[in-house]
Backbone as CSV, one residue per row, in Angstrom:
resi,resn,N_x,N_y,N_z,CA_x,CA_y,CA_z,C_x,C_y,C_z
1,UNK,-57.068,7.703,14.509,-55.925,8.016,15.015,-54.907,7.495,16.073
2,UNK,-55.988,6.794,17.022,-55.075,5.738,17.916,-53.899,5.193,17.031
3,UNK,-54.583,4.455,16.238,-53.514,3.424,15.075,-52.739,4.211,15.030
4,UNK,-52.510,5.252,14.415,-51.414,6.188,13.622,-50.761,6.724,14.945
5,UNK,-50.795,6.935,15.983,-50.054,7.049,17.184,-49.350,6.116,17.416
6,UNK,-50.346,5.040,17.412,-49.020,3.665,18.068,-48.259,3.350,17.241
7,UNK,-48.359,3.719,15.881,-47.600,3.287,14.852,-46.188,3.971,14.566
8,UNK,-46.655,5.514,15.033,-45.280,6.362,15.717,-44.368,6.206,16.376
9,UNK,-45.316,5.656,17.777,-44.351,5.190,19.011,-43.654,4.030,18.513
10,UNK,-44.026,2.994,17.884,-43.542,2.186,17.273,-42.178,2.512,16.380
11,UNK,-41.911,3.277,15.795,-41.141,3.688,14.957,-39.881,4.399,15.903
12,UNK,-40.410,5.243,16.728,-39.945,6.045,17.557,-38.934,4.812,18.299
13,UNK,-39.064,3.994,19.163,-39.143,2.845,19.437,-37.854,2.262,18.684
14,UNK,-38.108,1.975,17.342,-37.086,1.420,17.158,-35.782,2.111,16.541
15,UNK,-36.321,3.278,16.415,-35.222,4.348,15.942,-34.171,4.070,17.537
16,UNK,-34.934,3.958,18.454,-34.089,4.817,19.864,-33.685,3.044,20.444
17,UNK,-33.800,1.985,19.645,-33.040,0.647,20.092,-32.001,0.233,19.238
18,UNK,-31.985,1.380,18.187,-30.617,1.333,17.208,-29.560,0.983,17.813
19,UNK,-28.831,1.751,18.465,-27.658,1.518,19.209,-27.403,0.256,20.118
20,UNK,-26.219,-0.463,19.444,-26.270,-0.985,20.870,-26.731,-2.954,20.095
21,UNK,-27.922,-2.491,18.693,-28.668,-3.841,18.463,-28.423,-4.469,17.629
22,UNK,-28.732,-5.401,17.387,-28.848,-6.458,15.728,-29.902,-6.431,15.072
23,UNK,-29.722,-6.428,13.846,-31.023,-6.388,12.781,-30.696,-7.605,11.603
24,UNK,-31.368,-7.963,11.081,-31.874,-8.747,10.136,-31.255,-8.073,8.669
25,UNK,-30.347,-8.814,7.997,-30.645,-8.058,6.834,-31.625,-8.921,5.836
26,UNK,-32.269,-7.919,5.255,-33.324,-8.201,4.098,-32.312,-9.353,3.073
27,UNK,-31.249,-9.285,2.754,-30.404,-10.326,1.646,-30.040,-11.303,2.490
28,UNK,-29.441,-10.806,3.014,-28.718,-12.234,3.777,-29.317,-13.155,4.763
29,UNK,-30.057,-12.588,4.727,-31.128,-12.816,6.283,-30.243,-13.330,7.674
30,UNK,-29.281,-12.714,7.591,-28.199,-12.969,8.925,-28.411,-11.557,9.750
31,UNK,-27.646,-11.835,11.097,-28.326,-10.889,11.860,-26.494,-9.964,12.160
32,UNK,-26.270,-8.619,12.178,-25.754,-7.963,12.474,-25.695,-6.782,13.194
33,UNK,-25.177,-5.825,13.868,-24.639,-4.835,14.080,-25.558,-4.032,13.801
34,UNK,-26.792,-3.420,14.100,-27.304,-2.044,13.358,-26.323,-1.087,12.483
35,UNK,-25.027,-1.128,13.106,-24.537,0.045,12.681,-23.593,-0.465,11.786
36,UNK,-23.368,-1.768,11.260,-23.190,-2.571,10.247,-23.559,-2.374,8.734
37,UNK,-24.982,-2.216,8.900,-25.994,-2.126,8.244,-26.568,-0.676,7.202
38,UNK,-27.684,-0.700,6.612,-28.099,0.418,6.187,-29.774,0.080,6.006
39,UNK,-30.256,1.329,6.387,-31.314,0.790,6.873,-32.527,2.200,5.513
40,UNK,-33.121,1.713,5.054,-34.059,1.914,3.755,-35.428,2.396,4.868
41,UNK,-36.074,3.498,4.059,-37.488,3.119,4.086,-37.947,3.991,3.100
42,UNK,-39.879,3.955,3.167,-40.446,4.138,1.652,-40.692,5.514,2.319
43,UNK,-40.610,6.497,1.020,-40.842,7.722,1.071,-42.731,7.972,0.533
44,UNK,-42.862,9.027,1.156,-44.748,8.959,1.041,-45.281,8.353,0.009
45,UNK,-44.282,8.490,-1.318,-44.768,8.225,-2.282,-44.622,6.864,-2.927
46,UNK,-44.226,6.099,-2.246,-43.569,4.501,-2.129,-42.902,4.388,-2.692
47,UNK,-41.534,5.366,-2.756,-40.004,5.031,-3.151,-39.315,4.425,-2.180
48,UNK,-38.005,3.653,-2.416,-37.578,3.451,-1.180,-36.426,4.417,-1.114
49,UNK,-35.889,4.280,-0.204,-35.017,5.612,0.001,-34.161,5.364,0.851
50,UNK,-32.540,5.952,1.470,-31.934,5.379,2.045,-31.617,6.145,3.196
51,UNK,-31.632,5.572,4.215,-31.681,6.211,5.536,-30.485,6.301,6.550
52,UNK,-29.329,6.766,5.967,-28.281,6.866,6.727,-28.190,7.037,8.176
53,UNK,-29.098,8.252,8.364,-29.126,8.262,9.875,-29.885,7.962,11.015
54,UNK,-30.844,6.848,10.327,-31.439,6.020,10.796,-32.641,7.275,11.904
55,UNK,-32.937,7.759,10.988,-34.129,8.658,11.767,-35.252,8.782,11.189
56,UNK,-35.599,8.273,9.938,-37.144,8.736,9.213,-37.585,7.371,9.278
57,UNK,-39.144,8.557,9.849,-40.060,7.525,10.002,-40.087,6.722,9.264
58,UNK,-41.076,5.586,9.867,-41.594,4.390,9.176,-41.058,3.373,9.396
59,UNK,-41.347,2.204,8.889,-40.927,1.024,9.054,-39.058,0.731,8.192
60,UNK,-38.143,0.247,8.820,-37.136,0.352,8.430,-36.229,-1.138,6.996
61,UNK,-36.383,-0.987,6.675,-35.533,-2.575,6.091,-34.315,-2.356,6.069
62,UNK,-33.209,-3.077,6.361,-31.831,-3.166,6.677,-31.336,-4.025,5.571
63,UNK,-30.370,-3.389,5.368,-29.416,-3.990,4.304,-27.960,-4.375,4.816
64,UNK,-27.035,-5.124,4.461,-25.462,-4.861,4.646,-25.483,-4.007,4.171
65,UNK,-23.667,-3.140,4.941,-23.089,-2.343,3.826,-22.076,-2.522,2.664
66,UNK,-22.631,-2.987,1.738,-22.262,-3.957,1.007,-22.789,-3.446,-0.365
67,UNK,-22.238,-2.684,-1.354,-23.149,-2.003,-2.445,-23.765,-3.394,-3.158
68,UNK,-22.502,-4.608,-3.496,-23.610,-5.998,-4.041,-25.011,-5.840,-3.219
69,UNK,-24.853,-6.274,-2.106,-26.397,-6.642,-1.555,-27.177,-5.506,-1.727
70,UNK,-26.962,-4.296,-1.954,-27.962,-3.700,-2.558,-28.431,-3.642,-3.621
71,UNK,-27.645,-3.621,-4.193,-27.796,-3.928,-6.247,-28.479,-5.587,-5.833
72,UNK,-28.507,-6.748,-4.825,-29.156,-7.883,-5.420,-30.666,-7.589,-4.672
73,UNK,-30.801,-6.270,-3.771,-31.860,-6.517,-3.125,-32.905,-5.545,-3.893
74,UNK,-32.613,-4.632,-4.932,-33.314,-4.376,-5.802,-33.716,-5.293,-7.110
75,UNK,-32.743,-6.271,-7.449,-33.114,-7.047,-8.157,-34.232,-8.190,-7.703
76,UNK,-34.082,-8.588,-6.290,-35.000,-9.174,-5.903,-36.204,-9.327,-5.114
77,UNK,-36.397,-7.653,-5.422,-37.509,-6.966,-4.767,-37.803,-7.477,-3.297
78,UNK,-36.112,-7.572,-2.533,-36.448,-7.955,-1.047,-36.615,-6.782,-0.582
79,UNK,-37.348,-5.187,-1.088,-37.584,-4.103,0.024,-39.216,-4.371,-0.131
80,UNK,-40.076,-4.626,-1.103,-41.547,-5.204,-1.478,-41.554,-6.767,-0.138
81,UNK,-40.505,-7.349,-0.259,-40.942,-8.611,0.540,-40.793,-8.313,2.114
82,UNK,-39.872,-7.517,1.819,-39.736,-7.668,3.622,-40.789,-6.394,4.512
83,UNK,-41.401,-5.051,3.519,-42.334,-4.508,4.109,-44.048,-4.672,3.872
84,UNK,-43.930,-6.390,3.009,-45.081,-6.749,2.596,-46.140,-5.630,1.968
85,UNK,-45.665,-4.630,1.331,-46.319,-3.699,0.222,-45.336,-3.203,-0.809
86,UNK,-46.300,-2.657,-1.929,-46.032,-2.775,-2.962,-43.970,-1.369,-2.535
87,UNK,-42.877,-1.525,-2.987,-41.853,-0.474,-2.590,-41.186,-0.421,-4.278
88,UNK,-41.431,0.646,-4.826,-40.352,0.570,-5.432,-39.052,1.274,-5.389
89,UNK,-37.813,0.299,-5.858,-36.599,0.772,-5.740,-36.205,0.968,-6.853
90,UNK,-35.206,2.404,-6.930,-34.677,2.525,-8.004,-33.532,1.939,-8.366
91,UNK,-33.492,1.631,-9.839,-32.446,1.002,-10.622,-30.927,1.410,-10.178
92,UNK,-31.277,2.819,-9.660,-29.513,3.502,-9.312,-29.904,3.722,-7.650
93,UNK,-30.326,2.624,-6.966,-30.424,2.836,-5.622,-29.100,2.569,-4.943
94,UNK,-28.152,1.810,-5.821,-26.843,1.540,-5.235,-26.127,2.665,-5.235
95,UNK,-26.273,3.608,-6.699,-24.983,4.472,-6.470,-25.766,5.507,-5.936
96,UNK,-26.885,5.744,-5.771,-27.152,6.664,-4.518,-26.502,6.942,-3.223
97,UNK,-26.642,5.572,-2.988,-26.106,5.122,-1.405,-24.602,5.187,-1.453
98,UNK,-24.085,5.196,-2.539,-22.721,5.463,-2.493,-22.476,6.769,-2.589
99,UNK,-22.858,7.600,-3.246,-23.161,8.934,-3.273,-23.592,9.647,-2.320
100,UNK,-24.155,9.441,-1.297,-24.555,9.491,0.067,-23.644,9.646,0.987
101,UNK,-23.029,8.182,0.985,-21.720,7.918,2.220,-20.710,8.792,1.792
102,UNK,-20.233,9.204,0.122,-19.300,10.563,0.094,-19.561,11.137,0.279
103,UNK,-20.835,12.134,0.017,-21.037,13.329,0.876,-20.915,13.378,2.628
104,UNK,-20.896,12.389,3.056,-20.921,12.285,4.790,-19.471,12.252,4.662
105,UNK,-18.575,11.541,4.011,-17.349,11.748,4.515,-16.473,13.230,3.946
106,UNK,-16.852,13.308,2.623,-16.494,14.727,2.737,-16.984,16.116,3.474
107,UNK,-18.457,15.703,4.233,-18.670,16.685,5.504,-18.433,16.735,6.343
108,UNK,-17.627,14.956,6.715,-16.979,15.116,8.164,-15.368,15.651,8.230
109,UNK,-15.176,15.930,6.887,-13.739,16.298,6.674,-14.114,18.046,6.634
110,UNK,-14.909,18.557,5.673,-15.013,20.268,6.176,-15.294,20.320,7.379
111,UNK,-16.208,19.346,8.439,-16.451,19.788,9.700,-15.227,19.842,10.394
112,UNK,-14.025,18.704,10.376,-12.623,18.275,11.027,-11.737,20.018,10.433
113,UNK,-11.742,19.884,9.304,-11.225,21.169,9.209,-11.632,22.426,9.532
114,UNK,-12.908,22.826,9.535,-13.443,24.244,10.359,-12.714,24.256,12.040
115,UNK,-12.977,22.971,12.598,-12.440,22.738,14.086,-10.788,23.297,14.314
116,UNK,-9.932,23.311,13.200,-8.637,23.534,13.208,-7.934,22.003,13.282
117,UNK,-8.553,20.995,12.667,-7.956,19.283,12.903,-7.077,18.965,11.366
118,UNK,-7.665,19.783,10.530,-6.737,19.574,9.356,-5.784,20.158,9.125
119,UNK,-4.728,19.564,8.196,-3.644,20.515,7.810,-3.590,20.052,6.462
120,UNK,-3.667,21.040,5.180,-3.102,20.392,3.924,-1.783,21.015,3.212
121,UNK,-1.713,20.190,2.088,-0.730,20.516,1.252,0.838,19.714,1.370
122,UNK,1.198,19.615,0.420,2.235,17.877,0.812,3.246,18.539,2.208
123,UNK,3.667,19.885,2.026,4.892,20.368,2.490,4.558,20.430,3.769
124,UNK,3.340,21.169,4.319,2.696,21.225,5.774,2.183,19.806,6.233
125,UNK,1.760,19.099,5.700,1.694,17.292,6.233,2.911,17.264,6.730
126,UNK,4.026,16.962,5.555,5.140,16.529,5.947,6.098,16.925,7.109
127,UNK,6.129,18.032,7.128,6.331,18.520,8.236,5.989,18.569,10.135
128,UNK,4.696,18.586,9.523,3.042,18.225,10.701,3.709,16.923,11.082
129,UNK,3.946,16.066,10.484,4.505,14.534,11.408,5.352,14.330,12.664
130,UNK,6.413,15.761,12.458,7.386,15.931,13.255,6.992,16.908,14.221
131,UNK,6.283,17.210,13.946,5.883,18.509,15.595,4.371,17.766,16.224
132,UNK,3.975,16.935,16.170,2.885,16.317,16.912,1.997,15.055,16.718
133,UNK,1.264,14.461,17.206,0.310,12.919,17.011,-0.278,13.534,15.697
134,UNK,-0.549,12.653,14.517,-1.312,12.849,13.353,-2.029,11.567,13.301
135,UNK,-3.508,11.844,13.590,-4.660,11.123,13.496,-4.589,10.033,12.178
136,UNK,-4.483,10.861,11.003,-4.950,10.082,9.585,-4.499,10.901,8.486
137,UNK,-3.502,10.423,7.942,-3.232,10.451,6.704,-4.402,10.631,5.476
138,UNK,-4.774,11.586,4.972,-5.806,11.534,3.867,-5.107,12.269,2.279
139,UNK,-5.372,11.409,1.487,-4.722,11.838,0.329,-5.860,11.307,-0.943
140,UNK,-5.430,11.838,-1.808,-6.338,12.355,-3.373,-6.426,10.482,-4.067
141,UNK,-7.836,10.299,-3.733,-7.708,8.875,-4.608,-6.877,8.976,-6.192
142,UNK,-7.207,10.357,-6.883,-6.400,10.565,-7.833,-4.693,11.109,-7.950
143,UNK,-4.695,11.106,-6.838,-3.243,11.474,-6.364,-1.791,10.864,-6.677
144,UNK,-0.852,11.171,-7.374,0.151,10.601,-7.793,0.563,9.356,-6.844
145,UNK,1.172,8.308,-7.213,1.512,7.002,-5.882,3.098,7.606,-5.217
146,UNK,4.299,8.617,-6.322,5.013,8.922,-5.070,4.892,10.099,-4.312
147,UNK,4.248,10.706,-4.281,4.155,11.851,-3.411,2.917,11.078,-2.253
148,UNK,2.068,10.767,-2.454,1.602,9.520,-1.412,2.548,8.330,-0.879
149,UNK,3.505,7.896,-1.469,4.580,6.770,-0.610,5.219,7.490,0.234
150,UNK,5.920,8.975,0.003,6.768,9.837,0.503,6.379,9.606,1.971
151,UNK,4.666,10.119,1.993,4.541,10.770,2.929,3.810,9.597,3.754
152,UNK,3.850,8.428,3.414,3.348,7.416,3.852,4.606,6.497,4.862
153,UNK,5.402,6.802,4.033,6.429,5.786,4.794,7.025,6.401,6.357
154,UNK,6.985,7.823,6.017,7.508,8.704,7.139,6.509,8.468,8.513
155,UNK,4.993,8.759,7.750,4.056,8.340,9.130,4.430,6.946,9.574
156,UNK,4.334,6.172,8.312,4.034,4.706,9.456,5.637,4.228,10.577
157,UNK,6.393,5.017,9.532,7.508,4.936,10.743,7.777,5.363,11.983
158,UNK,6.824,6.875,12.036,7.081,7.638,13.264,5.606,7.020,14.127
159,UNK,4.524,6.166,13.526,3.537,5.513,14.239,3.890,4.759,15.041
160,UNK,5.221,3.578,14.054,5.507,2.332,14.507,6.448,2.930,15.799
161,UNK,6.742,3.741,15.914,8.072,4.256,17.028,7.119,4.695,18.247
162,UNK,5.553,4.996,18.025,4.808,5.246,19.334,4.366,4.137,19.314
163,UNK,4.528,3.234,18.890,3.606,2.204,19.037,1.731,2.408,18.733
164,UNK,1.382,2.844,17.915,0.441,3.549,17.338,0.337,3.255,15.991
165,UNK,-1.303,2.675,15.597,-1.259,2.415,13.945,-1.530,3.448,13.115
166,UNK,-1.438,3.542,12.054,-1.181,4.556,10.890,-2.518,4.323,10.122
167,UNK,-3.549,5.510,9.911,-4.487,5.428,9.211,-4.321,6.130,8.225
168,UNK,-4.394,5.898,6.994,-3.955,6.204,5.498,-5.382,5.803,4.949
169,UNK,-5.945,7.443,4.497,-7.221,6.991,3.636,-7.218,7.539,2.242
170,UNK,-7.660,6.800,1.530,-7.240,7.637,-0.084,-9.101,7.571,-0.952
171,UNK,-10.354,8.055,-0.260,-11.458,7.532,-0.754,-12.241,8.725,-1.249
172,UNK,-11.289,10.113,-1.327,-11.903,11.102,-1.855,-11.342,11.382,-2.976
173,UNK,-11.661,12.069,-4.481,-10.837,12.610,-4.945,-10.139,14.364,-4.622
174,UNK,-9.309,14.313,-5.552,-8.395,15.820,-4.966,-9.373,16.798,-5.369
175,UNK,-10.636,16.678,-6.056,-11.956,17.756,-6.343,-12.466,17.837,-5.076
176,UNK,-13.020,16.715,-4.425,-13.564,16.140,-3.233,-13.000,17.156,-2.202
177,UNK,-11.995,16.223,-1.938,-10.830,17.173,-0.794,-10.765,18.677,-0.803
178,UNK,-10.572,19.143,-2.335,-10.804,20.413,-2.301,-11.843,21.672,-1.924
179,UNK,-12.854,20.731,-2.122,-13.882,21.047,-2.080,-14.417,21.385,-0.236
180,UNK,-14.433,20.014,0.437,-14.280,20.071,1.777,-13.329,20.833,2.793
181,UNK,-11.947,21.089,2.340,-11.127,22.212,3.369,-11.610,23.353,2.255
182,UNK,-12.186,23.480,1.565,-12.228,25.090,0.949,-10.693,25.852,0.295
183,UNK,-9.555,24.973,-0.245,-9.061,25.579,-1.023,-8.705,24.938,-2.017
184,UNK,-8.036,25.156,-3.314,-7.670,24.644,-4.504,-6.761,23.418,-4.161
185,UNK,-6.588,22.521,-5.443,-5.747,21.672,-5.609,-5.389,20.771,-4.068
186,UNK,-5.990,20.623,-2.985,-5.517,19.579,-1.685,-5.494,18.215,-2.134
187,UNK,-4.374,17.965,-2.309,-3.826,16.687,-2.777,-3.333,15.597,-1.968
188,UNK,-2.931,16.359,-0.629,-2.515,15.709,0.623,-3.218,16.647,1.449
189,UNK,-3.413,15.596,2.582,-3.954,16.429,4.207,-3.497,15.375,5.310
190,UNK,-3.654,15.930,6.245,-3.216,15.224,8.063,-4.328,15.652,8.249
191,UNK,-5.130,14.881,9.838,-5.490,15.238,10.623,-5.343,14.897,12.003
192,UNK,-4.754,16.411,12.539,-4.587,15.847,13.923,-6.099,15.050,15.003
193,UNK,-5.345,14.648,16.061,-6.450,13.656,17.049,-7.355,14.769,17.424
194,UNK,-9.015,14.184,17.146,-9.834,15.073,17.695,-11.203,14.262,17.589
195,UNK,-12.378,14.575,18.203,-13.491,13.892,18.010,-13.850,13.781,16.718
196,UNK,-13.943,15.459,15.482,-13.769,14.798,14.179,-13.501,14.458,13.293
197,UNK,-12.110,14.545,13.584,-10.719,13.116,13.181,-11.379,11.854,13.099
198,UNK,-11.937,11.627,14.352,-12.095,10.031,14.311,-13.693,9.881,13.848
199,UNK,-14.501,10.714,13.477,-15.580,10.756,13.081,-15.378,10.478,11.754
200,UNK,-14.482,11.562,10.578,-14.282,11.528,9.335,-13.853,9.750,8.713
201,UNK,-12.824,9.032,10.557,-12.376,7.361,9.574,-13.945,6.793,10.180
202,UNK,-14.681,6.964,10.629,-15.837,5.961,10.997,-16.772,6.299,9.385
203,UNK,-16.909,7.865,8.887,-17.325,7.543,7.516,-16.678,6.908,6.391
204,UNK,-15.414,7.099,6.369,-14.283,6.594,5.679,-14.318,5.078,5.933
205,UNK,-14.500,4.157,6.395,-14.494,3.097,6.679,-15.816,2.171,6.133
206,UNK,-17.116,3.242,6.516,-18.125,2.618,6.059,-18.128,2.829,4.247
207,UNK,-18.011,3.992,3.762,-17.054,3.650,2.561,-16.678,2.741,1.894
208,UNK,-15.185,1.940,2.575,-15.035,0.995,1.652,-15.455,-0.348,2.223
209,UNK,-16.156,-0.320,3.094,-17.015,-1.832,3.473,-17.874,-1.556,1.989
210,UNK,-18.489,-0.074,1.957,-19.895,0.064,0.989,-19.031,-0.425,-0.548
211,UNK,-18.187,-0.326,-0.415,-17.457,-0.296,-1.741,-16.419,-1.635,-1.987
212,UNK,-16.602,-2.474,-0.842,-15.514,-3.308,-0.986,-14.211,-3.137,-1.176
213,UNK,-13.710,-2.246,-0.569,-12.272,-1.544,-1.495,-11.607,-2.592,-0.556
214,UNK,-10.141,-2.682,-0.734,-9.119,-3.456,-0.563,-8.614,-2.457,0.562
215,UNK,-8.565,-2.942,2.441,-8.446,-2.285,3.310,-6.486,-3.391,3.802
216,UNK,-5.827,-2.775,3.764,-4.214,-3.260,4.396,-4.158,-2.550,5.607
217,UNK,-3.424,-4.038,6.764,-3.442,-2.914,7.391,-1.798,-2.381,7.839
218,UNK,-1.685,-1.347,8.154,-0.406,-0.661,8.557,-0.176,-0.357,9.976
219,UNK,0.189,-1.115,10.686,0.292,-1.401,12.194,1.728,-1.705,12.626
220,UNK,2.196,-1.263,14.073,3.535,-1.264,14.299,4.163,-3.031,14.515
221,UNK,4.424,-3.298,13.738,5.257,-5.151,13.980,5.234,-5.799,15.465
222,UNK,5.344,-4.663,16.220,5.386,-5.316,17.878,3.927,-5.341,18.297
223,UNK,3.473,-5.495,17.867,2.002,-5.485,18.118,1.157,-7.166,17.029
224,UNK,1.103,-8.164,17.830,0.821,-8.975,16.985,-0.283,-9.304,17.072
225,UNK,-1.406,-8.289,17.438,-2.777,-8.379,16.699,-3.560,-6.996,16.365
226,UNK,-2.172,-5.795,15.978,-2.554,-5.096,15.185,-3.323,-5.325,13.199
227,UNK,-2.773,-6.793,12.840,-2.987,-6.801,11.763,-4.525,-6.971,11.304
228,UNK,-5.047,-7.489,12.890,-6.895,-7.227,12.731,-7.497,-6.114,12.463
229,UNK,-7.036,-4.936,13.343,-7.457,-4.051,12.890,-7.834,-3.223,11.384
230,UNK,-8.630,-2.129,11.206,-8.379,-1.702,9.567,-7.427,-0.270,10.256
231,UNK,-6.324,-0.152,9.813,-5.832,1.067,9.318,-5.363,2.041,8.032
232,UNK,-5.390,1.197,7.082,-5.539,2.040,5.934,-6.647,1.333,4.763
233,UNK,-7.281,2.968,4.451,-8.087,2.812,3.988,-8.100,3.350,2.179
234,UNK,-8.732,2.471,1.116,-8.295,2.750,-0.334,-9.509,2.800,-0.601
235,UNK,-9.483,3.574,-1.867,-10.747,3.336,-2.688,-10.324,2.506,-3.256
């Protein structure tokens, strides 16, 4: 009983110390900020499961937020080696992680919408750019290029005049955006500034890192360091 209590205490300590700390990737053997890694744990029946919230009990195995690394961890049995016990990693573990992150991105968009931070529809988004600050533009990954480019050109010009970066995201499909916002055929949306808009961008950025998507800077030319910041996220 005492051993179990000690183990639980260690598990809680691991969880509490994540913020601002580094962890070792079980595949690359390199240390990274814990927020740039994905934590995995063993379920009671010995199956490897992702712990994106870093809250599940048990000893964690940390893998870089990169689909290729998760796939390699499955192939090389990195989970069993790290945990020093039999750990069954599902062959489709990388797909499961992708689906979970997509769910988090969609959930963050839904929360932003419920908080009144989302504006949906081409005309409404286009008009919103003239009315006040916009934190991000969100396009369906399968949206037509011409509609996206019209909004993007205007948004980038306005943000450049304000000396601010333009955050343009297209990691969700039209169907996923529509479900998140609760109306049919949401192709384009805008998020006004707010904590939940920032949360959406954080989740979208994680999905881009995981998929190793192309990330193009879209920042004011007057800021020489702007190109180093993530500004445009695409699937």
